[in-house]
C-alpha positions, 0 to 999 in steps of 0.5 A: 074583046071589047076593043076590037070589037069597037074598032069592027063597029067604027071599021064598017060604020066608015067603010074603012079596014081596021088594017087599013088603019091598024098603028103599026110598030114604033121604033122611035121612044121619041113618038111614043110607046113601042105600041102605038096604039098603047098612048095614053090619052097625055100622049097623044099630045105630049108626043105630038101626034095631036094638036091640043086643040085636036086634041080637045074637039073631038069626043073621046071615049073609053072602056075600063075592065075589073082590074083582077080580070084585067090581069088575068087574062094578061096572063093568059094572052100573053102566053105569060101562062105556059111559062108561070104559075100565076102567084110566080107571074104575079110577085115575080113575073110581072112586067118592070115599068117601063114607058116605052115598053109594050109588055108594061103598057100592057098592064099598066093601071087604067086610070093612067090611061085616062086621067092626066098627073094633076088628076084631071079625066081626059075623056068624055066618058067612060064605059065598063067591059061588064056592061060593054053594049050598054054604055056603047049606047051611050057613046051610040047615041051622044055620035049620033047613031042609030044603029050601035049592036056591036059585032063580035060580042065575045060570047063567054060567060062574064066569069070566063076570060079568054076564047079562041084557045084549044084550053077552057079556061078556067073562072077568074077567081080560082087564078087567085088565093088571098096574097095574090089577090091583094096583092094586085088590089094594091098595084091597080088601087085606083082603078078600083076606086076610080072605077068602082070595082069589087073583085067579085064585080 
């Protein structure tokens, strides 16, 4: 996964372990959501985890993913696949909006993590999961890092979703019919328009 690869890269570079820095579950809604690792960019300041000056001083980047593929991955990764058909998950068991709930955060539009309510982008660079290494090279160039090889990249073909399970899951396109494709497209319209995605990307 992109996030774990990037975390692993910087952990190795800094000589620390991912476990040392891992954000633990949050029991206090006044500090943010159930998992602080799922704060939006705007919430780092709003919940007091850093000052506006600190936030402004950092170089901030993020990676986004094809929304249709992302949701199919969520369906598998969170084991909804064990309980529901994909269409039933999308129309009847989709996590309800809840600013504290981790399940809700997992399906939040990526736009909401990176932009404020006025439509201002709060990060300096947005790369794509589909161009992970090439876009990460841009980040490293900005930071003056020469060795940019990401560890443990997902070697599955682009149309595959998740590795690590015994089952061989089908390409994400096959989970969708016209109704679910259109419905998911509406939910993630801002992601699709802002980050220039198409269903087959």
